[in-house]
C-alpha atoms as one frame of an Amber mdcrd trajectory, in Angstrom:
protein
   8.617  24.878  28.456  10.620  23.871  31.580   7.719  21.854  32.285   7.687
  20.184  28.708  11.404  19.489  29.561  10.649  18.137  32.865   7.906  15.955
  31.494   9.709  13.894  28.931  12.536  14.127  31.035  10.165  11.803  33.375
   8.222   9.925  30.528   8.917   5.902  30.666  11.483   5.200  27.723  10.061
   1.964  25.825  10.408   0.893  22.242   8.461  -1.776  19.821   9.623  -3.712
  16.801   7.256  -3.994  13.915   7.102  -6.510  11.261   6.117  -4.417   8.316
   4.735  -5.309   4.435   4.830  -3.199   1.281   3.691  -4.116  -1.468   6.499
  -5.781  -4.188   5.260  -3.653  -7.033   5.806  -0.243  -4.806   9.264  -1.774
  -4.076  10.302  -2.215  -7.607   9.287   1.326  -8.808  10.885   3.381  -5.875
  13.946   5.648  -6.219  16.930   3.518  -5.110  19.296   5.950  -3.694  22.388
   3.880  -4.296  21.720   3.314  -8.023  22.402   6.149 -10.391  19.893   7.446
 -12.326  20.461   5.685 -15.335  20.309   2.013 -13.332  16.500   3.199 -12.035
  13.816   1.260 -13.042  12.040   2.584 -16.093   8.956   3.252 -14.260  10.703
   5.552 -11.843  12.716   7.527 -14.836   9.139   8.031 -16.520   8.152   8.984
 -12.756  10.871  10.832 -12.992   9.908  12.730 -16.553   6.158  13.203 -15.494
   7.331  15.304 -11.891   9.876  17.396 -13.913   7.018  18.476 -16.312   4.038
  18.843 -13.791   6.378  21.485 -12.643   7.076  23.245 -15.610  10.670  21.939
 -16.075   9.865  20.817 -19.535  13.464  20.986 -21.105  14.973  19.202 -18.253
  15.885  15.483 -18.539  16.903  12.884 -15.943  19.960  12.946 -17.514  20.616
  16.637 -16.782  21.317  15.621 -12.978  24.877  14.405 -11.794  22.976  12.608
  -8.970  20.177  11.382  -7.196  20.355  13.776  -4.616  20.222  16.750  -7.210
  17.455  15.809  -9.012  15.214  15.233  -6.070  16.325  18.878  -4.481  15.048
  20.217  -8.131  11.714  17.795  -7.414  10.924  20.062  -4.352  13.131  17.949
  -1.271  13.648  21.069   0.621   9.985  21.074   1.172  10.016  16.805   2.488
   5.609  16.846   1.788   6.446  18.817  -1.438   8.628  16.695  -2.587   7.164
  13.188  -1.533   3.835  14.724  -2.589   5.505  15.269  -6.339   7.182  11.544
  -6.467   3.930  10.176  -5.246   1.656  11.702  -7.574   4.579  11.045 -10.488
   4.550   7.338  -9.463   7.063   7.011  -7.814   6.048   5.535  -4.096   9.392
   6.116  -1.942  12.905   5.879  -1.616  14.916   2.328  -0.924  18.485   2.249
   0.589  21.263   0.093   1.312  21.152  -0.082   5.707  24.588   1.131   7.168
  26.123  -2.458   7.443  25.494  -2.773   3.337  26.493   0.471   2.310  29.944
  -0.831   2.505  29.372  -4.021   0.498  27.023  -2.089  -2.249  24.513  -5.212
  -1.514  22.187  -6.174   1.237  19.408  -5.164   3.071  17.610  -1.649   2.164
  15.644   0.578   4.310  12.761   2.275   2.797  11.258   5.647   3.137   7.226
   5.026   1.572   5.557   8.271   0.612   2.513   7.259   1.550   1.398   6.137
   5.085  -1.259   3.572   4.286   1.544   1.116   1.569   3.117   0.082   4.892
   0.689  -2.838   6.583   2.047  -3.182  10.317   2.025  -7.163  10.946   3.086
  -7.747  13.990   4.059  -5.408  17.001   6.500  -6.797  19.656   5.662 -10.315
  18.318   1.783 -10.115  18.362   0.342 -10.266  15.029  -2.334  -6.868  14.367
  -4.745  -9.167  12.223  -3.612  -7.315   9.010  -2.135  -9.888   6.044   0.793
  -9.539   3.816   0.056  -8.011   0.795  -1.286  -9.943  -2.188   0.101  -8.944
  -5.813  -1.631  -6.150  -7.355  -3.622  -5.325  -4.070  -2.419  -1.564  -3.631
  -3.372  -0.512  -6.957  -2.691   3.165  -5.995   0.811   3.360  -8.431  -0.274
   5.639 -11.593   0.577   3.388 -14.594
């Protein structure tokens, strides 16, 4: 353990800035943390129903949950991998939420959590192009109808 701590303490600290792209159709179908369940995109509500059904919770509706966080707990989000896989399988590609500077205003720029790492294309690293291009409409194609 001491060797690992020494290695970490001696490591050079660097940071990187990435320019990324997420398909627009995926962003539209992400669970929006800052909206009530009733305000979610219709495909998100369909995905919630599908995820609950897949877990044998056939008699539970998304309307039975007080909040998005309570719903996520019921989808298995105590286990991050289980919850994200359940949501992705149900057609919910991720979560979006207002960043710290936008939260108090109730609108502005958002942060994103993608359940499929292949959904995120890194276009630039530290201002240097990677050669990847932004997603074209319909190109991602891994969202269930």
